[in-house]
C-alpha positions as CSV (number, residue, x, y, z in Angstrom):
1,M,-36.3,44.6,-41.9
2,N,-36.2,41.9,-39.3
3,A,-36.8,43.5,-36.5
4,T,-39.4,42.3,-33.8
5,A,-42.4,43.9,-32.1
6,A,-40.3,44.5,-28.8
7,E,-37.8,46.0,-30.7
8,V,-40.1,48.2,-32.6
9,L,-41.0,49.4,-29.2
10,D,-38.2,49.7,-27.6
11,G,-37.7,53.0,-25.6
12,I,-41.9,53.7,-26.0
13,D,-44.1,53.9,-22.8
14,L,-47.6,52.7,-23.1
15,S,-48.3,52.8,-19.9
16,G,-52.3,54.1,-19.1
17,R,-53.3,53.2,-22.6
18,T,-55.6,50.6,-23.6
19,A,-55.4,48.0,-27.0
20,L,-57.3,45.6,-28.4
21,V,-56.0,42.6,-30.4
22,T,-58.2,40.1,-31.9
23,G,-56.7,36.9,-32.2
24,G,-54.2,37.8,-29.7
25,Y,-53.0,34.0,-28.5
26,S,-51.6,32.4,-31.0
27,G,-49.2,33.6,-34.1
28,I,-48.5,36.9,-34.8
29,G,-51.3,38.1,-32.5
30,I,-49.7,36.5,-29.5
31,E,-46.5,38.5,-30.2
32,V,-48.3,42.0,-30.8
33,V,-50.1,41.4,-27.5
34,R,-46.9,40.3,-25.5
35,A,-44.9,43.3,-27.1
36,L,-47.9,46.0,-25.7
37,A,-48.3,44.5,-22.6
38,G,-44.4,44.9,-22.6
39,A,-44.7,48.2,-23.0
40,G,-47.4,49.0,-20.5
41,A,-50.5,48.6,-22.3
42,H,-53.4,47.0,-20.4
43,V,-54.3,44.5,-23.2
44,L,-58.0,43.2,-24.2
45,A,-57.8,40.0,-26.0
46,P,-61.2,39.0,-27.3
47,A,-60.8,35.3,-28.5
48,R,-63.1,32.4,-30.0
49,R,-61.9,30.1,-27.8
50,P,-61.3,32.0,-24.8
51,E,-60.0,29.1,-22.4
52,K,-57.1,28.6,-25.0
53,A,-56.4,32.1,-24.6
54,T,-56.3,31.9,-20.9
55,E,-53.9,29.4,-21.2
56,A,-51.7,30.9,-23.9
57,L,-51.9,34.3,-22.4
58,A,-50.8,33.3,-18.7
59,D,-47.9,34.5,-18.5
60,V,-48.4,38.0,-19.5
61,D,-49.7,40.3,-17.1
62,G,-51.9,43.4,-18.0
63,V,-54.1,41.5,-20.6
64,E,-57.8,40.7,-20.2
65,I,-59.6,38.0,-22.1
66,G,-63.0,37.9,-23.6
67,E,-64.9,35.7,-25.6
68,L,-65.6,36.7,-29.4
69,D,-66.5,35.0,-32.4
70,L,-65.8,37.0,-35.4
71,A,-68.0,34.9,-37.9
72,D,-71.0,35.6,-35.7
73,Q,-72.3,38.7,-35.7
74,G,-74.4,38.1,-32.4
75,S,-71.0,37.3,-31.0
76,V,-69.4,40.4,-32.0
77,A,-72.4,42.6,-30.7
78,A,-72.2,41.2,-27.5
79,Y,-68.6,41.7,-27.0
80,A,-68.4,45.3,-28.0
81,E,-71.6,45.9,-25.6
82,G,-69.6,44.6,-22.7
83,V,-66.5,46.5,-23.3
84,L,-68.9,49.8,-23.6
85,A,-70.2,49.2,-20.6
86,G,-67.3,48.8,-18.9
87,G,-66.6,52.4,-20.0
88,R,-63.5,51.5,-21.9
89,H,-61.3,54.0,-24.1
90,L,-59.3,52.4,-26.9
91,D,-56.2,53.9,-28.0
92,I,-55.4,51.2,-30.2
93,V,-57.2,48.4,-31.9
94,V,-55.6,45.9,-34.1
95,N,-57.7,43.7,-36.2
96,N,-55.3,40.6,-36.4
97,A,-57.6,37.6,-36.5
98,G,-58.3,35.7,-39.6
99,I,-58.6,32.4,-41.5
100,M,-56.9,31.4,-44.9
101,A,-57.4,29.4,-47.5
102,C,-60.0,27.1,-46.0
103,P,-62.4,24.8,-47.2
104,E,-66.0,26.2,-48.5
105,R,-67.9,27.1,-45.5
106,R,-70.9,29.6,-44.6
107,V,-72.3,31.0,-41.8
108,G,-74.7,33.1,-40.8
109,P,-77.1,34.0,-43.9
110,G,-75.3,32.3,-46.1
111,W,-71.7,34.8,-45.9
112,E,-68.9,32.8,-46.9
113,L,-66.5,32.2,-44.3
114,H,-63.3,34.4,-45.2
115,L,-65.3,37.4,-45.7
116,A,-67.4,37.0,-42.9
117,T,-64.3,36.9,-40.4
118,N,-61.7,38.6,-42.0
119,H,-63.8,41.5,-43.0
120,L,-67.2,41.7,-41.8
121,G,-66.6,40.6,-38.5
122,H,-63.8,43.5,-37.7
123,Y,-65.8,46.1,-39.7
124,A,-68.8,45.5,-37.3
125,L,-66.5,45.1,-34.2
126,V,-64.8,48.6,-34.9
127,N,-68.0,50.4,-35.8
128,R,-70.0,49.0,-32.6
129,L,-66.9,49.9,-30.6
130,W,-66.8,53.7,-32.0
131,P,-67.9,55.1,-29.3
132,A,-64.6,53.9,-27.2
133,I,-61.8,54.5,-29.6
134,T,-61.2,57.9,-28.2
135,G,-59.1,61.2,-30.5
136,G,-55.4,60.0,-31.1
137,A,-56.3,56.4,-31.3
138,R,-55.1,54.1,-34.3
139,V,-56.8,51.4,-36.1
140,V,-54.4,48.8,-37.5
141,S,-55.9,45.9,-39.9
142,V,-53.5,43.1,-40.4
143,S,-54.1,42.6,-44.3
144,S,-51.7,40.1,-46.4
145,T,-50.1,40.5,-49.9
146,G,-52.5,37.7,-50.6
147,H,-54.7,41.1,-51.8
148,H,-53.0,40.6,-55.1
149,L,-54.9,37.5,-55.3
150,S,-58.5,39.0,-55.6
151,D,-59.8,42.7,-56.3
152,F,-63.2,42.6,-54.2
153,R,-65.5,40.7,-56.3
154,W,-68.8,42.9,-56.7
155,D,-70.7,40.6,-59.1
156,D,-70.0,37.6,-56.9
157,P,-68.6,38.2,-53.2
158,W,-70.1,34.9,-51.8
159,F,-69.1,32.9,-54.3
160,E,-72.3,31.4,-55.5
161,T,-71.1,30.3,-58.9
162,G,-68.1,28.4,-57.6
163,Y,-65.7,28.6,-55.0
164,D,-62.0,29.2,-54.9
165,K,-60.0,29.1,-51.4
166,W,-57.6,31.2,-52.5
167,Q,-59.7,34.2,-54.4
168,A,-61.8,34.1,-51.2
169,Y,-58.7,34.9,-48.8
170,G,-57.3,37.4,-51.4
171,Q,-60.7,39.1,-51.6
172,S,-61.4,39.4,-47.9
173,K,-57.3,40.8,-47.8
174,T,-57.9,43.4,-50.0
175,A,-61.4,44.2,-48.1
176,N,-58.6,44.6,-45.1
177,V,-57.1,47.3,-47.1
178,L,-60.1,49.0,-48.1
179,F,-61.6,48.9,-45.1
180,A,-58.2,50.9,-43.7
181,V,-58.7,53.6,-46.5
182,H,-62.2,54.4,-45.4
183,L,-62.0,54.5,-42.0
184,D,-59.5,56.9,-42.1
185,E,-61.1,58.9,-44.2
186,L,-64.1,59.0,-41.7
187,G,-62.0,59.0,-38.7
188,R,-59.6,61.4,-39.3
189,D,-61.7,64.7,-38.1
190,Q,-61.9,63.2,-34.7
191,G,-58.1,62.4,-34.6
192,V,-58.4,59.0,-35.4
193,R,-56.4,57.0,-38.2
194,A,-56.4,53.7,-39.7
195,F,-53.8,51.6,-41.5
196,S,-53.4,48.1,-43.1
197,L,-50.4,45.9,-43.4
198,H,-48.4,42.7,-44.6
199,P,-46.7,41.1,-41.6
200,G,-44.5,38.9,-44.1
201,A,-44.6,35.3,-44.3
202,I,-44.7,33.5,-41.4
203,I,-45.6,29.9,-40.3
204,T,-48.4,30.0,-37.8
205,A,-51.8,28.2,-37.1
206,L,-53.2,30.4,-40.1
207,G,-52.0,28.1,-42.2
208,R,-53.7,24.9,-41.0
209,H,-55.3,24.2,-44.2
210,L,-52.6,24.5,-46.1
211,Q,-50.8,21.0,-48.0
212,A,-47.3,21.0,-49.4
213,D,-48.3,21.8,-52.9
214,D,-49.7,25.2,-51.9
215,L,-46.8,26.0,-50.2
216,T,-45.1,25.5,-53.2
217,D,-47.1,27.0,-55.2
218,L,-46.8,30.5,-53.2
219,E,-43.0,30.6,-53.8
220,I,-42.3,32.1,-50.6
221,P,-38.0,32.9,-50.2
222,E,-37.9,33.2,-46.5
223,F,-40.4,32.8,-43.4
224,R,-40.2,35.3,-40.4
225,S,-40.4,34.4,-37.1
226,P,-43.9,35.3,-35.7
227,E,-41.7,37.9,-33.1
228,Q,-40.9,39.7,-36.3
229,G,-44.4,39.4,-37.9
230,A,-45.7,41.1,-35.2
231,A,-43.4,44.0,-35.9
232,T,-45.1,45.9,-38.6
233,A,-48.6,45.9,-36.9
234,V,-46.7,47.3,-33.8
235,W,-45.1,49.9,-35.7
236,A,-48.6,50.9,-37.2
237,A,-50.1,50.9,-33.8
238,V,-47.4,53.4,-32.3
239,A,-44.5,55.0,-34.9
240,P,-44.3,58.6,-34.0
241,E,-43.3,58.5,-37.7
242,L,-47.2,57.7,-38.8
243,D,-48.5,60.9,-36.5
244,G,-50.7,63.2,-39.0
245,R,-50.9,59.9,-41.7
246,G,-53.1,57.2,-42.5
247,G,-55.2,55.3,-44.9
248,L,-51.9,53.5,-45.5
249,Y,-50.8,50.1,-46.3
250,L,-47.2,49.4,-44.5
251,E,-45.0,46.3,-45.2
252,D,-41.2,45.9,-42.9
253,C,-42.1,49.0,-41.0
254,H,-42.6,51.6,-43.7
255,V,-44.7,52.4,-46.4
256,A,-45.3,49.8,-48.8
257,E,-44.9,51.0,-53.0
258,V,-48.0,50.3,-55.1
259,V,-47.2,47.9,-57.5
260,P,-48.9,46.8,-60.8
261,D,-51.7,44.4,-61.4
262,G,-50.3,40.7,-62.3
263,P,-49.4,37.6,-60.4
264,Q,-49.1,37.6,-56.6
265,T,-45.6,39.2,-55.3
266,T,-44.0,39.0,-52.1
267,C,-44.3,42.8,-51.3
268,G,-46.2,45.8,-52.3
269,V,-50.2,47.1,-52.7
270,R,-52.0,46.9,-55.6
271,D,-53.6,50.0,-56.7
272,Y,-57.5,48.8,-56.6
273,A,-56.5,48.2,-52.7
274,L,-56.2,51.8,-51.9
275,D,-59.0,53.0,-54.3
276,P,-60.8,55.5,-52.1
277,D,-64.4,54.9,-54.3
278,A,-64.1,51.3,-54.0
279,A,-63.8,51.7,-50.2
280,A,-66.8,54.1,-49.8
281,R,-68.4,51.3,-52.1
282,L,-67.2,48.5,-49.7
283,W,-68.3,50.8,-46.6
284,A,-71.7,51.0,-47.8
285,W,-71.9,47.3,-48.8
286,S,-70.6,46.2,-45.4
287,A,-73.1,48.6,-43.7
288,A,-75.8,46.6,-45.7
289,Q,-74.9,43.1,-44.8
290,T,-74.3,43.8,-41.0
291,G,-76.8,46.4,-40.2
292,V,-74.0,48.4,-38.7
293,D,-72.5,51.7,-39.2
294,A,-71.5,54.4,-37.1
295,F,-71.1,57.0,-39.4
296,S,-74.6,57.1,-40.5
């Protein structure tokens, strides 16, 4: 399956709908924005570097840039307040922004950067924006097969006993899947469904910290273009085939199969990432960390 995001949206009219895409100014994010805007949606594209986003998206109509640093809970709160103050109604939210295999860094109250950015930033953003996420909306979280690298580390989520960049990334990607599982459970009665996905292997700025040995160790058989990498995220956001469904992990524009634990593979989802009890536990843990829970 090597369709592009634009091909997935061929014949679909999103006029009158509003989408929000984090990290929508580089990598697969910019292709998600281009595709959704090209289909008629008005797209909010909050960015840690708004000036760079403005430049990158200058040729795309119907896009609104804002300032958002997912690693900063104060920035998340400020951005969400602005969206709500504007009376926005969100039909699509794509939690796309993320970091991968970074050197150890801590933010806020000592939070490890991958978990703070990839999971807790998006967790708080969606919860703060919940009044604007309307019935019929979809919330899409970009995970990856990187979740094969680590279950959630309940005994040491902050890596206080020793840091490993790949386990830190893997834990955050597992958290993305668990987040979608429990958000779907909470939101379905209001008509909001949630999904997570693997976009495929794409060479983007996400891998800025990788060394040559890292790419060799990953044993990736084939890289996709950003346009192809954006396809599953867009499919998750609009596909009629997913109506009435949710809490699913997707890849190649279909529902992924559960694969047994073991070394990282290039496809499939681990059962620990779909565990509803672990998803509920992570939600409660995340609420305690951020002080935010739209459903409490």
